[in-house]
OpenMM code with the backbone's topology and positions (N, CA, C; nanometers):
from openmm import Vec3, app, unit

residues = "MET THR ILE PRO ALA THR LEU ALA TRP GLN ASP ALA SER PRO LEU GLY SER GLY GLU LEU PRO ALA GLY ALA THR SER GLN PRO GLY THR THR GLY ALA PRO GLY THR PRO PRO PRO SER GLN GLY GLY PRO ASP LEU PHE ILE LEU VAL VAL LEU GLY MET SER ILE PHE LEU VAL MET MET ILE PHE THR GLY GLY ARG ARG GLN LYS ARG GLU GLN LYS THR ARG GLN ALA MET LEU ASP ALA LEU LYS ARG ASN ASP LYS VAL GLN THR ILE GLY GLY ILE ILE GLY THR VAL ALA GLU VAL ARG THR ASP GLU VAL VAL LEU LYS VAL ASP ASP ALA GLY HIS ASN LYS ILE ARG PHE ALA ARG SER ALA ILE GLN GLN VAL ILE SER SER ARG GLY GLY PRO ALA ASP ALA THR SER THR ALA GLU ASN HIS ALA ASP GLU PRO GLN ALA ALA HIS SER".split()
positions = [
    Vec3(1.6542, 4.6158, -1.2218),
    Vec3(1.7618, 4.7270, -1.1344),
    Vec3(1.8822, 4.6913, -1.1585),
    Vec3(1.9797, 4.8059, -1.1709),
    Vec3(2.1114, 4.7998, -1.2429),
    Vec3(2.1640, 4.7657, -1.0728),
    Vec3(2.3088, 4.6834, -1.1079),
    Vec3(2.4711, 4.6411, -0.9792),
    Vec3(2.4456, 4.7888, -0.8852),
    Vec3(2.4749, 4.9402, -0.9383),
    Vec3(2.4808, 5.0350, -0.8791),
    Vec3(2.3843, 5.0705, -0.7645),
    Vec3(2.2277, 5.0502, -0.8738),
    Vec3(2.1404, 5.0790, -0.7653),
    Vec3(2.1094, 5.0023, -0.6888),
    Vec3(2.1497, 4.8717, -0.6999),
    Vec3(2.1239, 4.7726, -0.5908),
    Vec3(2.2187, 4.7684, -0.4676),
    Vec3(2.3185, 4.7755, -0.5157),
    Vec3(2.4307, 4.8249, -0.3921),
    Vec3(2.3677, 4.9592, -0.3085),
    Vec3(2.3455, 5.0364, -0.3777),
    Vec3(2.2909, 5.1539, -0.3179),
    Vec3(2.1481, 5.1191, -0.2032),
    Vec3(2.0614, 5.0632, -0.2703),
    Vec3(1.9601, 5.0544, -0.2578),
    Vec3(2.0012, 4.9780, -0.0717),
    Vec3(2.1036, 4.9180, -0.0849),
    Vec3(2.1131, 4.7938, 0.0422),
    Vec3(2.1511, 4.9248, 0.1275),
    Vec3(2.2574, 4.9929, 0.0898),
    Vec3(2.2948, 5.0985, 0.1964),
    Vec3(2.2145, 5.1918, 0.2208),
    Vec3(2.1229, 5.2136, 0.1935),
    Vec3(2.0274, 5.3122, 0.2022),
    Vec3(1.9838, 5.3350, 0.3154),
    Vec3(1.9963, 5.2441, 0.4569),
    Vec3(1.9522, 5.2915, 0.6253),
    Vec3(2.0437, 5.3545, 0.6551),
    Vec3(2.1563, 5.3954, 0.6296),
    Vec3(2.1840, 5.5129, 0.7058),
    Vec3(2.1297, 5.5994, 0.6852),
    Vec3(2.0565, 5.6264, 0.5520),
    Vec3(2.0624, 5.7795, 0.5317),
    Vec3(1.8855, 5.8257, 0.5739),
    Vec3(1.8212, 5.7108, 0.6350),
    Vec3(1.6781, 5.7524, 0.6943),
    Vec3(1.6137, 5.8732, 0.6390),
    Vec3(1.5174, 5.8937, 0.7134),
    Vec3(1.4127, 5.9699, 0.6397),
    Vec3(1.3346, 5.9134, 0.5009),
    Vec3(1.3469, 5.8262, 0.4728),
    Vec3(1.3364, 5.7621, 0.3397),
    Vec3(1.3464, 5.8099, 0.1736),
    Vec3(1.5067, 5.8649, 0.1759),
    Vec3(1.5037, 5.9138, 0.0949),
    Vec3(1.6032, 5.8512, -0.0061),
    Vec3(1.5824, 5.8374, -0.0954),
    Vec3(1.6428, 5.7706, -0.2154),
    Vec3(1.8265, 5.7799, -0.2318),
    Vec3(1.9231, 5.7272, -0.1863),
    Vec3(2.0408, 5.7258, -0.2706),
    Vec3(2.0658, 5.8555, -0.3932),
    Vec3(2.1357, 5.9112, -0.4596),
    Vec3(2.1782, 5.9581, -0.5794),
    Vec3(2.1722, 5.8631, -0.6804),
    Vec3(2.0923, 5.8686, -0.7487),
    Vec3(2.0930, 5.8239, -0.8481),
    Vec3(2.0264, 5.6496, -0.9172),
    Vec3(1.9298, 5.6748, -0.7856),
    Vec3(1.8394, 5.5639, -0.7177),
    Vec3(1.7267, 5.5786, -0.7972),
    Vec3(1.7010, 5.4650, -0.8066),
    Vec3(1.5280, 5.5114, -0.8821),
    Vec3(1.4016, 5.4532, -0.7643),
    Vec3(1.2863, 5.4506, -0.7500),
    Vec3(1.2094, 5.3482, -0.6924),
    Vec3(1.1290, 5.2969, -0.7999),
    Vec3(1.1450, 5.1170, -0.7507),
    Vec3(1.1247, 5.0235, -0.8390),
    Vec3(0.9633, 5.0071, -0.7964),
    Vec3(0.9046, 5.0145, -0.9689),
    Vec3(0.7531, 4.9781, -0.9603),
    Vec3(0.7268, 4.8817, -0.9037),
    Vec3(0.6257, 4.8754, -0.8388),
    Vec3(0.5327, 4.7287, -0.7903),
    Vec3(0.6080, 4.6928, -0.6825),
    Vec3(0.7223, 4.7441, -0.6067),
    Vec3(0.7841, 4.7071, -0.4699),
    Vec3(0.6977, 4.7851, -0.3644),
    Vec3(0.6753, 4.7519, -0.2197),
    Vec3(0.5763, 4.8175, -0.1546),
    Vec3(0.6856, 4.8473, 0.0068),
    Vec3(0.6481, 4.9025, 0.0967),
    Vec3(0.7436, 4.9468, 0.2151),
    Vec3(0.8056, 5.0949, 0.1657),
    Vec3(0.8627, 5.0803, 0.2404),
    Vec3(0.9342, 5.2428, 0.2796),
    Vec3(1.0734, 5.1983, 0.1734),
    Vec3(1.1597, 5.2916, 0.1319),
    Vec3(1.2321, 5.2741, 0.0742),
    Vec3(1.3711, 5.2087, 0.1834),
    Vec3(1.4536, 5.1227, 0.1387),
    Vec3(1.5362, 5.0857, 0.1859),
    Vec3(1.5499, 4.9507, 0.2835),
    Vec3(1.3709, 4.9052, 0.2607),
    Vec3(1.3531, 4.8164, 0.3273),
    Vec3(1.3741, 4.6906, 0.2097),
    Vec3(1.3843, 4.5545, 0.2241),
    Vec3(1.4202, 4.4620, 0.1281),
    Vec3(1.2936, 4.3970, 0.0398),
    Vec3(1.2777, 4.3499, -0.0267),
    Vec3(1.1384, 4.3446, -0.0504),
    Vec3(1.0914, 4.1605, -0.0352),
    Vec3(0.9482, 4.2050, -0.0507),
    Vec3(0.8920, 4.0713, 0.0634),
    Vec3(0.9343, 3.9518, 0.0288),
    Vec3(0.8873, 3.8663, 0.1200),
    Vec3(0.9704, 3.7101, 0.0759),
    Vec3(0.8427, 3.6463, 0.0067),
    Vec3(0.8854, 3.5340, -0.0883),
    Vec3(0.7485, 3.4545, -0.2007),
    Vec3(0.7178, 3.3799, -0.0763),
    Vec3(0.7408, 3.3275, 0.0114),
    Vec3(0.6772, 3.1930, 0.1274),
    Vec3(0.7159, 3.0803, 0.0808),
    Vec3(0.8521, 3.0674, 0.0102),
    Vec3(0.9224, 2.9545, -0.0046),
    Vec3(0.9248, 2.8313, 0.0800),
    Vec3(1.0112, 2.8658, 0.1379),
    Vec3(0.9945, 2.7773, 0.2788),
    Vec3(0.8919, 2.7235, 0.3627),
    Vec3(0.7942, 2.8238, 0.3431),
    Vec3(0.6805, 2.8041, 0.4286),
    Vec3(0.6051, 2.6487, 0.3690),
    Vec3(0.5816, 2.7274, 0.2346),
    Vec3(0.5219, 2.5889, 0.1507),
    Vec3(0.5807, 2.4371, 0.1628),
    Vec3(0.7226, 2.4940, 0.1245),
    Vec3(0.7991, 2.3282, 0.1337),
    Vec3(0.7464, 2.2989, 0.2464),
    Vec3(0.7773, 2.3436, 0.3490),
    Vec3(0.7484, 2.2784, 0.4698),
    Vec3(0.6117, 2.2046, 0.5141),
    Vec3(0.5308, 2.2787, 0.4161),
    Vec3(0.3727, 2.2455, 0.4417),
    Vec3(0.3631, 2.0885, 0.3533),
    Vec3(0.4676, 2.0664, 0.2882),
    Vec3(0.4513, 1.9830, 0.1682),
    Vec3(0.4820, 1.8809, 0.1827),
    Vec3(0.6740, 1.8807, 0.2340),
    Vec3(0.7132, 1.7906, 0.3488),
    Vec3(0.5989, 1.7022, 0.4307),
    Vec3(0.5312, 1.7988, 0.5219),
    Vec3(0.4806, 1.7549, 0.6788),
    Vec3(0.3404, 1.6958, 0.5951),
    Vec3(0.2917, 1.7511, 0.4557),
    Vec3(0.1576, 1.6599, 0.4522),
    Vec3(0.2206, 1.5622, 0.4027),
    Vec3(0.3296, 1.5158, 0.3277),
    Vec3(0.3835, 1.3780, 0.2354),
    Vec3(0.4168, 1.2916, 0.3545),
    Vec3(0.5059, 1.3293, 0.4730),
    Vec3(0.5327, 1.2638, 0.5599),
    Vec3(0.3650, 1.1876, 0.6736),
    Vec3(0.2639, 1.2623, 0.6782),
    Vec3(0.1838, 1.2571, 0.7323),
    Vec3(0.1276, 1.1385, 0.6329),
    Vec3(0.0967, 1.1403, 0.5378),
    Vec3(0.0715, 1.0466, 0.4393),
    Vec3(0.1600, 0.8936, 0.4172),
    Vec3(0.2902, 0.9214, 0.4324),
    Vec3(0.3730, 0.8212, 0.4686),
    Vec3(0.3281, 0.7233, 0.5554),
    Vec3(0.2951, 0.8106, 0.7003),
    Vec3(0.2664, 0.7420, 0.8100),
    Vec3(0.1841, 0.6256, 0.8004),
    Vec3(0.0521, 0.7222, 0.7226),
    Vec3(-0.0740, 0.6621, 0.7228),
    Vec3(-0.0976, 0.5159, 0.6506),
    Vec3(-0.0282, 0.5318, 0.5962),
    Vec3(-0.0204, 0.4188, 0.4576),
    Vec3(0.0283, 0.3106, 0.5317),
    Vec3(0.1751, 0.3292, 0.5841),
    Vec3(0.2226, 0.2370, 0.6886),
    Vec3(0.1077, 0.1833, 0.7801),
    Vec3(0.0747, 0.2216, 0.8633),
    Vec3(-0.0391, 0.2198, 0.9399),
    Vec3(-0.1267, 0.1439, 0.9204),
    Vec3(-0.2045, 0.1662, 0.8019),
    Vec3(-0.3256, 0.0953, 0.7401),
    Vec3(-0.2667, -0.0543, 0.6720),
    Vec3(-0.1295, -0.0343, 0.6198),
    Vec3(-0.1024, -0.1248, 0.5170),
    Vec3(-0.0583, -0.2287, 0.5980),
    Vec3(-0.0627, -0.1815, 0.7021),
    Vec3(0.0019, -0.3405, 0.8168),
    Vec3(-0.1319, -0.3785, 0.9378),
    Vec3(-0.2120, -0.3132, 0.8786),
    Vec3(-0.3293, -0.3308, 0.9929),
    Vec3(-0.4148, -0.4504, 0.9103),
    Vec3(-0.3842, -0.4066, 0.7548),
    Vec3(-0.4639, -0.5140, 0.6596),
    Vec3(-0.4173, -0.6132, 0.6894),
    Vec3(-0.2801, -0.6368, 0.6606),
    Vec3(-0.1815, -0.7569, 0.6923),
    Vec3(-0.1945, -0.8719, 0.7725),
    Vec3(-0.2330, -0.7914, 0.9006),
    Vec3(-0.2160, -0.8659, 1.0034),
    Vec3(-0.3772, -0.9246, 1.0036),
    Vec3(-0.4884, -0.9036, 0.9049),
    Vec3(-0.5888, -0.9313, 0.9187),
    Vec3(-0.5912, -1.0553, 0.8017),
    Vec3(-0.5235, -1.0332, 0.7167),
    Vec3(-0.4860, -1.1432, 0.6004),
    Vec3(-0.4819, -1.2612, 0.6897),
    Vec3(-0.3635, -1.2193, 0.7243),
    Vec3(-0.2907, -1.3242, 0.8505),
    Vec3(-0.3928, -1.4054, 0.9480),
    Vec3(-0.4449, -1.3377, 1.0079),
    Vec3(-0.5568, -1.3948, 1.0784),
    Vec3(-0.6706, -1.5106, 1.0062),
    Vec3(-0.7540, -1.3934, 0.9137),
    Vec3(-0.8158, -1.5242, 0.8312),
    Vec3(-0.6965, -1.6186, 0.7646),
    Vec3(-0.6455, -1.6237, 0.7146),
    Vec3(-0.5360, -1.7775, 0.6990),
    Vec3(-0.5130, -1.8336, 0.7674),
    Vec3(-0.4887, -1.7770, 0.8576),
    Vec3(-0.4839, -1.8909, 1.0232),
    Vec3(-0.6075, -1.9356, 1.0931),
    Vec3(-0.6817, -1.8973, 1.0387),
    Vec3(-0.7976, -1.9942, 1.0529),
    Vec3(-0.8523, -2.0559, 0.9688),
    Vec3(-0.8244, -2.0162, 0.8452),
    Vec3(-0.8544, -2.1257, 0.7423),
    Vec3(-0.7999, -2.2499, 0.7900),
    Vec3(-0.6489, -2.2504, 0.7912),
    Vec3(-0.5830, -2.3664, 0.8339),
    Vec3(-0.5858, -2.4151, 0.9612),
    Vec3(-0.6455, -2.3420, 1.0585),
    Vec3(-0.7056, -2.4450, 1.2035),
    Vec3(-0.8351, -2.5103, 1.1656),
    Vec3(-0.9011, -2.4661, 1.0511),
    Vec3(-1.0455, -2.5476, 1.0756),
    Vec3(-1.0192, -2.6471, 0.9835),
    Vec3(-0.8749, -2.6669, 0.9081),
    Vec3(-0.8601, -2.7773, 0.8179),
    Vec3(-0.9218, -2.9396, 0.8514),
    Vec3(-1.0069, -2.9625, 0.8182),
    Vec3(-1.1178, -3.1389, 0.8904),
    Vec3(-1.0656, -3.2058, 0.7557),
    Vec3(-1.0821, -3.3767, 0.8609),
    Vec3(-1.0803, -3.4693, 0.7178),
    Vec3(-1.1426, -3.4871, 0.5928),
    Vec3(-1.1551, -3.4994, 0.4920),
    Vec3(-1.2166, -3.4824, 0.3877),
    Vec3(-1.2354, -3.3611, 0.2985),
    Vec3(-1.2244, -3.2651, 0.3900),
    Vec3(-1.2154, -3.1169, 0.3149),
    Vec3(-1.1074, -3.1438, 0.1844),
    Vec3(-1.1956, -3.1092, 0.0699),
    Vec3(-1.1604, -3.0309, -0.0897),
    Vec3(-1.0645, -2.9171, -0.0630),
    Vec3(-0.9258, -2.9552, -0.0585),
    Vec3(-0.8089, -2.8456, -0.0968),
    Vec3(-0.7800, -2.8036, -0.1789),
    Vec3(-0.6932, -2.6614, -0.1957),
    Vec3(-0.6264, -2.6149, -0.3513),
    Vec3(-0.4480, -2.6295, -0.2747),
    Vec3(-0.3250, -2.6768, -0.3166),
    Vec3(-0.2209, -2.6272, -0.2580),
    Vec3(-0.1788, -2.4889, -0.3483),
    Vec3(-0.0809, -2.4579, -0.2588),
    Vec3(-0.0337, -2.3358, -0.3742),
    Vec3(0.0401, -2.3947, -0.5296),
    Vec3(0.1015, -2.5000, -0.4978),
    Vec3(0.1153, -2.5627, -0.6672),
    Vec3(0.0273, -2.5938, -0.7591),
    Vec3(-0.0767, -2.5667, -0.6600),
    Vec3(-0.2075, -2.6570, -0.8036),
    Vec3(-0.2743, -2.7370, -0.7860),
    Vec3(-0.2387, -2.8087, -0.6551),
    Vec3(-0.2809, -2.9735, -0.6574),
    Vec3(-0.4341, -2.9528, -0.5931),
    Vec3(-0.5180, -3.0782, -0.6455),
    Vec3(-0.6150, -3.0459, -0.5385),
    Vec3(-0.6298, -3.1605, -0.4879),
    Vec3(-0.6954, -3.1920, -0.3608),
    Vec3(-0.6830, -3.3275, -0.3158),
    Vec3(-0.7855, -3.3322, -0.1946),
    Vec3(-0.7914, -3.4051, -0.1720),
    Vec3(-0.8922, -3.4474, -0.0239),
    Vec3(-0.7931, -3.4535, 0.0877),
    Vec3(-0.7974, -3.4249, 0.2356),
    Vec3(-0.7059, -3.3949, 0.3436),
    Vec3(-0.8244, -3.5450, 0.3837),
    Vec3(-0.7216, -3.6580, 0.4106),
    Vec3(-0.6964, -3.7498, 0.4653),
    Vec3(-0.6437, -3.7714, 0.6178),
    Vec3(-0.5238, -3.6628, 0.6729),
    Vec3(-0.5099, -3.6784, 0.7738),
    Vec3(-0.4708, -3.5291, 0.7730),
    Vec3(-0.4856, -3.4639, 0.9288),
    Vec3(-0.4332, -3.3496, 0.9552),
    Vec3(-0.3174, -3.3446, 1.0650),
    Vec3(-0.1919, -3.3117, 1.0558),
    Vec3(-0.0684, -3.3526, 1.1715),
    Vec3(-0.0900, -3.2345, 1.2000),
    Vec3(0.0217, -3.1779, 1.3208),
    Vec3(0.0814, -3.0674, 1.3842),
    Vec3(0.0806, -2.9518, 1.2446),
    Vec3(0.2189, -3.0274, 1.1672),
    Vec3(0.2777, -2.9232, 1.0747),
    Vec3(0.2336, -2.9540, 0.9334),
    Vec3(0.1970, -3.0706, 0.9289),
    Vec3(0.1413, -3.1471, 0.8386),
    Vec3(0.0199, -3.1666, 0.7899),
    Vec3(-0.0470, -3.1685, 0.6118),
    Vec3(-0.1480, -3.2356, 0.6059),
    Vec3(-0.1227, -3.3151, 0.5004),
    Vec3(-0.1724, -3.4527, 0.4787),
    Vec3(-0.1909, -3.5945, 0.4069),
    Vec3(-0.2856, -3.5805, 0.3452),
    Vec3(-0.2674, -3.5698, 0.1862),
    Vec3(-0.3960, -3.5354, 0.0374),
    Vec3(-0.3794, -3.6589, -0.0128),
    Vec3(-0.5536, -3.7126, -0.0204),
    Vec3(-0.5449, -3.8067, -0.1234),
    Vec3(-0.5605, -3.7072, -0.2482),
    Vec3(-0.5048, -3.7563, -0.3417),
    Vec3(-0.4916, -3.6703, -0.4871),
    Vec3(-0.5495, -3.7736, -0.6098),
    Vec3(-0.6296, -3.8819, -0.5587),
    Vec3(-0.6827, -3.9449, -0.6716),
    Vec3(-0.8188, -3.9670, -0.6342),
    Vec3(-0.9021, -4.0560, -0.6882),
    Vec3(-1.0321, -4.0849, -0.6382),
    Vec3(-1.0262, -4.2404, -0.5849),
    Vec3(-0.9484, -4.3060, -0.5969),
    Vec3(-0.9238, -4.4340, -0.5044),
    Vec3(-0.8712, -4.3826, -0.4263),
    Vec3(-0.8004, -4.3322, -0.3852),
    Vec3(-0.6910, -4.3044, -0.2378),
    Vec3(-0.6004, -4.3538, -0.2202),
    Vec3(-0.5248, -4.4191, -0.3794),
    Vec3(-0.4153, -4.4759, -0.3543),
    Vec3(-0.2889, -4.4262, -0.3271),
    Vec3(-0.3359, -4.2872, -0.4144),
    Vec3(-0.1904, -4.1954, -0.3864),
    Vec3(-0.2492, -4.0878, -0.3055),
    Vec3(-0.1383, -4.0885, -0.1605),
    Vec3(-0.1523, -3.9722, -0.0747),
    Vec3(-0.0069, -3.8961, -0.0837),
    Vec3(0.0008, -3.7591, -0.0908),
    Vec3(0.0846, -3.6935, -0.0964),
    Vec3(0.1116, -3.6115, 0.0461),
    Vec3(0.2298, -3.6238, 0.1425),
    Vec3(0.2435, -3.5309, 0.2533),
    Vec3(0.2546, -3.3515, 0.1892),
    Vec3(0.1982, -3.2665, 0.2902),
    Vec3(0.2639, -3.1510, 0.2180),
    Vec3(0.2766, -3.0642, 0.3834),
    Vec3(0.3488, -2.9666, 0.3894),
    Vec3(0.3690, -2.8853, 0.4701),
    Vec3(0.1931, -2.8015, 0.5454),
    Vec3(0.1830, -2.7485, 0.6575),
    Vec3(-0.0190, -2.7069, 0.6494),
    Vec3(-0.0096, -2.5764, 0.5548),
    Vec3(0.1295, -2.4983, 0.5315),
    Vec3(0.1336, -2.3820, 0.4942),
    Vec3(0.1119, -2.3749, 0.3631),
    Vec3(0.1401, -2.4820, 0.3060),
    Vec3(0.1137, -2.5002, 0.1625),
    Vec3(-0.0137, -2.4771, 0.1069),
    Vec3(-0.1293, -2.4964, 0.1958),
    Vec3(-0.2782, -2.5141, 0.2306),
    Vec3(-0.2900, -2.3905, 0.1165),
    Vec3(-0.3351, -2.3433, 0.0114),
    Vec3(-0.3681, -2.2523, -0.0110),
    Vec3(-0.5312, -2.1579, -0.0150),
    Vec3(-0.6571, -2.3046, -0.0300),
    Vec3(-0.7291, -2.2447, -0.0023),
    Vec3(-0.8151, -2.3515, 0.0031),
    Vec3(-0.9507, -2.3484, 0.0886),
    Vec3(-1.0713, -2.4956, 0.1069),
    Vec3(-1.1600, -2.4537, 0.0041),
    Vec3(-1.1551, -2.5310, -0.0877),
    Vec3(-1.2901, -2.5689, -0.2037),
    Vec3(-1.3817, -2.5774, -0.1509),
    Vec3(-1.3822, -2.7571, -0.0780),
    Vec3(-1.5280, -2.7322, 0.0009),
    Vec3(-1.5004, -2.8289, 0.1478),
    Vec3(-1.5657, -2.7830, 0.2218),
    Vec3(-1.5907, -2.8410, 0.3221),
    Vec3(-1.6996, -2.9389, 0.3788),
    Vec3(-1.6270, -3.0578, 0.3738),
    Vec3(-1.7289, -3.1862, 0.4336),
    Vec3(-1.8556, -3.1970, 0.3233),
    Vec3(-1.8175, -3.2038, 0.1608),
    Vec3(-1.9551, -3.2105, 0.0910),
    Vec3(-1.9792, -3.0266, 0.0534),
    Vec3(-1.9507, -2.9728, 0.1438),
    Vec3(-2.0568, -2.8536, 0.1782),
    Vec3(-1.9528, -2.7059, 0.0791),
    Vec3(-2.0097, -2.6528, -0.0276),
    Vec3(-1.8967, -2.5338, -0.0602),
    Vec3(-1.8356, -2.4239, 0.0370),
    Vec3(-1.6767, -2.4356, 0.0525),
    Vec3(-1.6534, -2.3490, 0.1992),
    Vec3(-1.6698, -2.1915, 0.1056),
    Vec3(-1.6416, -2.1873, -0.0383),
    Vec3(-1.6910, -2.0369, -0.0737),
    Vec3(-1.7862, -2.0438, -0.2210),
    Vec3(-1.8647, -2.0207, -0.1799),
    Vec3(-1.9683, -2.0435, -0.3229),
    Vec3(-1.8755, -2.0185, -0.4328),
    Vec3(-1.8074, -1.8676, -0.4694),
    Vec3(-1.7340, -1.7985, -0.5794),
    Vec3(-1.6590, -1.9018, -0.6245),
    Vec3(-1.5478, -1.9320, -0.5258),
    Vec3(-1.4557, -2.0062, -0.6138),
    Vec3(-1.4838, -2.1311, -0.6247),
    Vec3(-1.6023, -2.2193, -0.6372),
    Vec3(-1.6460, -2.3544, -0.6587),
    Vec3(-1.7094, -2.3206, -0.8125),
    Vec3(-1.7328, -2.1951, -0.8168),
    Vec3(-1.8303, -2.1824, -0.9303),
    Vec3(-1.7254, -2.1363, -1.0030),
    Vec3(-1.6754, -2.0395, -0.9842),
    Vec3(-1.5058, -2.0429, -1.0650),
    Vec3(-1.4364, -2.1778, -1.1281),
    Vec3(-1.4471, -2.2085, -1.0557),
    Vec3(-1.3230, -2.3666, -1.1036),
    Vec3(-1.4652, -2.4631, -1.1825),
    Vec3(-1.5478, -2.4562, -1.1457),
    Vec3(-1.5909, -2.5159, -1.2260),
    Vec3(-1.6604, -2.4926, -1.3725),
    Vec3(-1.6329, -2.3351, -1.3593),
    Vec3(-1.7099, -2.2603, -1.4760),
    Vec3(-1.6063, -2.3127, -1.5630),
    Vec3(-1.4706, -2.3053, -1.5335),
    Vec3(-1.3559, -2.3357, -1.6281),
    Vec3(-1.3326, -2.4860, -1.7025),
    Vec3(-1.3971, -2.5731, -1.6303),
    Vec3(-1.4093, -2.7257, -1.6719),
    Vec3(-1.5123, -2.7467, -1.7964),
    Vec3(-1.4406, -2.7922, -1.8751),
    Vec3(-1.5496, -2.8080, -2.0065),
    Vec3(-1.6733, -2.9026, -1.9476),
    Vec3(-1.7770, -2.9295, -2.0339),
    Vec3(-1.9080, -2.9756, -1.9836),
    Vec3(-1.8897, -3.1079, -2.0134),
    Vec3(-1.9415, -3.1950, -1.9571),
    Vec3(-1.9607, -3.3167, -2.0447),
    Vec3(-2.0792, -3.3541, -2.1077),
    Vec3(-2.1095, -3.4259, -2.2411),
    Vec3(-2.2205, -3.4286, -2.2915),
    Vec3(-2.3024, -3.5401, -2.2501),
    Vec3(-2.4381, -3.5104, -2.1877),
    Vec3(-2.4925, -3.6442, -2.1636),
    Vec3(-2.5706, -3.7325, -2.2477),
    Vec3(-2.5622, -3.8403, -2.2970),
    Vec3(-2.6802, -3.8971, -2.3797),
    Vec3(-2.7545, -3.9795, -2.3411),
] * unit.nanometer
topology = app.Topology()
chain = topology.addChain("A")
for resn in residues:
    res = topology.addResidue(resn, chain)
    for name in ("N", "CA", "C"):
        topology.addAtom(name, app.Element.getBySymbol(name[0]), res)
């Protein structure tokens, strides 16, 4: 469509009765009566749907992520509350020892077999319980830890 035809088309409404202005031709592929604007492509509606969908997805991710984090915190707190004397534990720093004493905010670990060397740790520094009172706390973690150790040859 040329510029004069476009201008003539916009001004076609006063003509009424469906006439085309002088020099204007009907465009192929257009629908409706002459003088009506072409149909919209639905762009804003699609944009609103996409933004709405993404917003719902974001809210769901925040909600489920928060619940997962609370569940992990409860599990960790239960593990720390269940610490007892003679439990074998691993700290966040990788130190493995046996619990000698459990205090309110601290744990005293024996880090050698003789029990002469003891180290105080914050209770929150305990990463996992390897074995509890002689029985394994988590069979998979103890199996993984022993699988990495070299096997001693018996003679």
